[in-house]
C-alpha positions in Angstrom: 25.0 -2.9 -12.1 21.5 -2.5 -11.1 19.7 0.1 -13.2 17.1 2.0 -10.9 16.1 4.6 -13.7 12.5 4.0 -15.0 12.4 2.3 -18.4 10.4 3.6 -21.4 7.8 0.9 -20.7 7.5 1.9 -17.1 7.2 5.5 -17.9 4.2 4.7 -20.6 2.5 2.8 -17.8 2.9 5.7 -15.5 1.5 8.0 -18.1 -1.5 5.7 -18.7 -2.4 5.4 -15.0 -1.9 9.1 -14.3 -4.3 9.9 -17.1 -7.0 7.4 -15.8 -6.7 8.8 -12.3 -7.0 12.4 -13.6 -10.2 11.4 -15.4 -11.6 9.3 -12.5 -10.1 9.9 -9.2 -10.4 13.9 -8.5 -9.7 15.3 -5.3 -13.1 16.4 -4.3 -14.6 13.0 -5.5 -12.3 11.2 -2.9 -13.2 13.6 -0.2 -16.7 13.1 -0.8 -16.4 9.4 -0.9 -14.7 9.4 2.6 -18.0 11.0 4.0 -20.0 7.8 2.9 -20.3 4.2 4.1 -18.6 3.0 0.8 -15.1 4.7 0.7 -13.8 2.3 -1.9 -14.3 3.5 -5.6 -15.5 0.4 -7.3 -15.7 2.1 -10.5 -12.1 3.1 -10.6 -11.0 -0.3 -9.3 -13.0 -1.8 -12.4 -11.2 0.6 -14.6 -7.7 -0.1 -13.2 -8.2 -3.9 -12.6 -10.3 -5.1 -15.6 -9.8 -2.2 -18.1 -5.9 -2.0 -17.7 -5.1 -5.4 -16.3 -3.3 -4.1 -13.3 -4.5 -6.4 -10.7 -2.5 -9.1 -12.3 0.7 -7.6 -12.9 2.7 -9.9 -10.6 0.9 -13.0 -11.7 2.4 -15.0 -14.6 0.7 -15.1 -17.8 0.3 -18.8 -17.5 -1.8 -18.2 -14.5 -4.1 -15.5 -15.9 -1.9 -12.6 -15.2 0.1 -9.9 -17.1 3.5 -11.4 -16.1 5.0 -8.2 -15.2 7.5 -7.4 -12.1 7.5 -5.6 -8.8 9.2 -2.6 -10.6 5.9 -2.1 -12.7 3.6 -2.6 -9.8 5.8 0.1 -7.8 5.1 2.4 -10.7 1.3 1.9 -10.2 1.5 2.5 -6.5 3.4 5.8 -7.0 0.5 7.1 -9.1 -2.0 5.8 -6.8 -0.1 7.2 -3.8 -0.1 10.4 -5.8 -4.0 10.5 -6.1 -4.4 8.7 -2.6 -7.0 6.6 -4.6 -9.5 4.7 -2.5 -8.8 1.3 -3.9 -7.4 -2.0 -2.5 -4.6 -2.3 -4.9 -1.7 -2.8 -2.3 -3.9 -5.2 -0.2 -5.2 -7.2 -3.0 -3.0 -6.9 -6.0 0.3 -7.0 -4.0 -0.1 -8.6 -0.7 -2.8 -11.2 -1.2 -1.5 -12.1 -4.7 1.9 -12.6 -3.4 0.4 -14.9 -0.6 -1.4 -17.0 -3.2 1.7 -17.3 -5.3 3.6 -18.8 -2.5 0.6 -21.4 -2.0 0.1 -24.8 -4.2 -2.8 -26.5 -5.1 -5.9 -25.9 -7.2 -7.7 -23.8 -4.8 -4.7 -21.2 -4.6 -4.6 -21.4 -8.4 -8.5 -20.7 -8.9 -8.1 -17.9 -6.3 -5.0 -16.3 -8.0 -6.7 -16.3 -11.4 -9.7 -14.6 -9.9 -7.6 -12.0 -8.2 -5.5 -11.5 -11.5 -8.7 -10.6 -13.4 -9.8 -8.0 -11.0 -13.2 -9.2 -10.6 -12.2 -10.8 -7.2 -10.7 -8.7 -4.4 -8.6 -10.7 -1.9 -7.2 -9.5 1.7 -4.8 -11.2 3.8 -6.5 -11.1 7.1 -3.4 -9.9 9.1 -3.5 -6.8 10.9 -1.9 -3.8 8.7 0.4 -3.1 11.4 2.1 -6.5 11.5 5.7 -6.3 10.2 7.3 -9.3 8.1 8.6 -11.8 10.4 6.3 -10.4 13.1 3.4 -12.3 15.0 0.0 -12.2 13.8 -3.1 -13.1 15.4 -4.5 -16.4 14.4 -8.2 -18.0 14.7 -9.2 -21.4 15.9 -9.9 -24.1 13.2 -12.2 -26.9 14.2 -14.4 -29.4 11.8 -13.7 -27.5 8.6 -14.7 -24.1 10.0 -12.6 -21.0 11.6 -13.8 -19.4 15.0 -12.3 -16.2 16.2 -11.8 -12.5 15.9 -9.2 -10.5 13.8 -8.7 -6.6 14.1 -7.3 -4.0 12.1 -7.7 -5.5 8.8 -7.3 -3.2 5.9 -9.5 -3.0 2.9 -11.7 -6.1 4.4 -15.1 -4.2 3.7 -14.1 -4.4 -0.1 -12.9 -8.0 0.0 -14.7 -10.9 -1.7 -12.2 -13.4 -0.3 -10.1 -13.4 3.2 -6.9 -15.4 3.4 -6.8 -16.3 7.1 -4.2 -17.8 9.2 -5.2 -20.2 11.9 -3.8 -21.6 15.1 -2.9 -25.0 13.5 -0.2 -23.0 11.4 -2.1 -23.3 8.2 -3.6 -20.6 5.9 -7.3 -20.7 4.8 -9.7 -19.1 2.2 -13.0 -17.9 3.4 -15.8 -15.9 1.5 -16.1 -12.4 3.0 -20.0 -12.7 2.9 -19.7 -15.6 5.3 -17.9 -13.4 8.1 -19.1 -10.4 10.2 -17.3 -7.3 9.2 -17.5 -4.3 11.5 -15.6 -1.0 10.4 -13.1 0.4 12.8 -12.4 4.1 13.2 -9.2 4.8 11.2 -7.3 7.6 10.6 -7.0 7.2 6.7 -10.5 7.0 5.5 -9.3 6.0 2.0 -8.0 2.7 3.4 -10.4 1.7 6.1 -10.0 -1.2 8.7 -12.2 -3.5 10.0 -12.8 -6.0 12.7 -13.5 -9.7 11.2 -15.7 -12.1 13.3 -15.4 -15.6 12.3 -18.2 -17.9 13.8 -18.3 -21.4 12.4 -17.1 -19.9 9.0 -16.2 -22.6 6.3 -12.7 -22.6 5.3 -10.9 -23.9 2.4 -7.1 -25.0 2.9 -4.6 -22.9 1.0 -1.3 -23.9 2.7 -0.5 -26.1 5.7 2.4 -23.9 6.5 1.3 -20.0 6.7 4.3 -18.7 8.1 6.4 -18.4 5.1 3.6 -17.4 3.0 2.7 -14.6 5.1 6.4 -13.5 5.5 6.6 -13.3 1.7 3.4 -11.3 1.3 4.2 -8.8 4.1 7.7 -8.3 2.6 6.5 -7.4 -0.7 3.8 -5.1 0.9 6.6 -3.4 3.0 8.9 -2.9 0.0 6.2 -1.6 -2.4 4.6 0.6 0.2 7.5 3.0 0.0 6.6 3.6 -3.5 3.2 4.4 -2.8 4.7 6.7 -0.1 7.0 8.2 -2.6 4.0 9.2 -4.8 2.4 10.7 -2.0 5.6 12.9 -0.7 5.9 13.9 -4.2 2.6 15.2 -4.8 3.0 17.1 -1.6 6.2 18.6 -2.7 5.0 19.4 -6.2 1.6 21.0 -5.0 3.3 23.0 -2.1 5.8 24.5 -4.7 3.1 25.4 -7.0 1.0 27.0 -4.3 3.8 29.1 -3.0 4.7 30.4 -6.5 1.0 31.7 -6.8 0.5 32.9 -3.2 1.7 36.4 -2.6 2.6 38.5 0.6 4.0 42.0 0.4 3.5 41.9 -3.3 5.8 39.1 -3.7 5.5 35.4 -4.3 5.7 33.6 -0.8 8.0 31.1 -2.4 10.4 33.5 -2.6 11.2 34.0 1.1 14.5 32.1 2.0 13.1 30.3 5.1 10.5 28.6 3.0 13.2 27.8 0.2 15.3 26.1 2.9 12.3 24.0 4.1 11.2 23.0 0.7 14.9 22.2 -0.3 14.8 19.7 2.6 11.9 18.0 1.4 13.1 17.8 -2.0 16.3 16.0 -0.9 14.4 13.5 1.1 12.1 12.8 -1.7 15.1 12.2 -4.1 16.5 10.0 -1.5 13.2 8.1 -1.0 12.9 7.4 -4.8 16.3 5.7 -4.8 15.3 3.5 -1.7 11.8 2.8 -3.2 13.2 1.9 -6.5 16.0 -0.2 -5.1 13.4 -2.4 -2.9 11.2 -2.7 -6.0 14.1 -3.9 -8.0 15.2 -6.2 -5.5 11.6 -7.7 -5.2 11.6 -8.1 -9.0 15.0 -9.9 -9.3 14.7 -12.0 -6.4 17.8 -10.5 -4.9 19.5 -12.0 -1.9 19.3 -8.7 -0.5 15.6 -8.2 -0.7 14.7 -8.4 3.0 17.5 -5.5 3.7 16.1 -3.5 0.8 12.6 -3.8 1.7 13.4 -2.8 5.4 15.6 0.1 4.5 13.0 1.3 2.2 10.1 1.5 4.8 12.3 2.7 7.5 13.1 5.9 5.5 9.9 6.2 3.6 7.6 6.7 6.6 9.2 9.7 8.2 9.8 11.3 4.8 6.1 11.1 3.9 4.9 12.3 7.0 7.4 15.2 6.9 6.3 16.0 3.3 2.8 16.0 4.2 3.2 18.1 7.4 5.2 20.8 5.3 2.4 20.7 2.8 -0.2 21.2 5.4 1.6 24.0 7.1 2.8 25.9 4.1 -0.6 26.1 2.5 -1.7 28.3 5.3 -5.3 28.5 6.2 -6.5 26.8 3.0 -4.6 23.8 3.9 -6.6 23.4 7.1 -10.0 23.1 5.4 -11.8 20.0 4.8 -12.3 21.1 1.0 -8.4 21.1 0.3 -7.1 17.6 -0.2 -3.9 18.0 1.7 -5.4 16.4 4.7 -5.9 13.2 2.8 -2.2 13.1 2.3 -1.3 13.7 5.8 -3.7 11.0 7.0 -2.5 8.5 4.6 1.1 9.2 5.5 0.4 8.9 9.2 -1.4 5.6 8.6 1.2 4.4 6.3 3.8 4.9 8.9 2.5 2.1 11.1 1.8 -0.2 8.2 3.9 -3.4 8.2 5.9 -2.1 11.1 6.9 1.1 12.2 10.1 2.9 10.8 11.7 1.8 14.5 10.5 -1.7 13.9 12.1 -1.6 10.3 15.4 -0.3 11.7 15.4 -3.0 14.2 15.0 -5.7 11.5 17.7 -3.9 9.3 20.2 -3.9 12.2 19.8 -7.5 12.7 19.9 -8.4 8.9 23.3 -6.6 8.5 24.6 -7.6 12.0 24.7 -4.1 13.5 22.7 -4.5 16.6 22.7 -1.7 18.9 24.5 -2.4 22.3 
């Protein structure tokens, strides 16, 4: 039987990441950074990726990585979600890395080693809303160069290299400084979106068949995004309980009111179930289970509404202070809302899940 409990090594990893985030990712700093043109925290990314080696968790040791599994990456994402950390971990260390792991050749190996070191950030140039198995917009390949426009690319402004699917069915690598990036207005300011324009951009072939590469990358993104949402929802629940214990009305703690207890109990049950779904997806990805597609779709179908509900309850139950810009709860609600559209909505995931288990609606 699969053991979904956290191992001692995973708990030690969690403690190390949480300590680092406590020192380098305070809420006030994140809020201040979202008001600038550079929302990504480069110093934090360097500490996580180079200092702790977390960018290469999914990369085998023989190829310059740590040789860990998706379970360890899931623990990292839980803590990053708990801090709403403005770093491109999901997009680079998970999605782009998984895409390169599915490619063969010297170019893919070189990029994979660079991403594992943390000194290079890679982004799969597919809209964040694209679900595994869904169609993604491709650009035209002609005479060794790419032409076209892509929208909704998450963390593109932080990327050093973009992995771009083309109309000929292949996947190419392009340098980020060779394209035109235009920031888009996005709800989640800690994971900004951008439009990418390629106008005769030199391209290097990674794989002649991009479809399975993209599907593998997005499936991992879908499954591990649930762990980020778990960390986010758990923070919302924990902080709301703490606040309601301290906040008093009529000379008694607000948390003692029965109506609020019921609301918090519902969120707690949802978070507990989300933890099980997220851990199951991470374990399925780590072991290469034949049920990986089912586990990933199930986790995301459940995680998206739970994270949004937890964040909404946190905002409401914090009262007036929760509506202020200075309080970080709005960051969590925006991330939860944005994540609910990432890699396919909950409804899209339920459709995928129904097809996988042959229980399609009439």
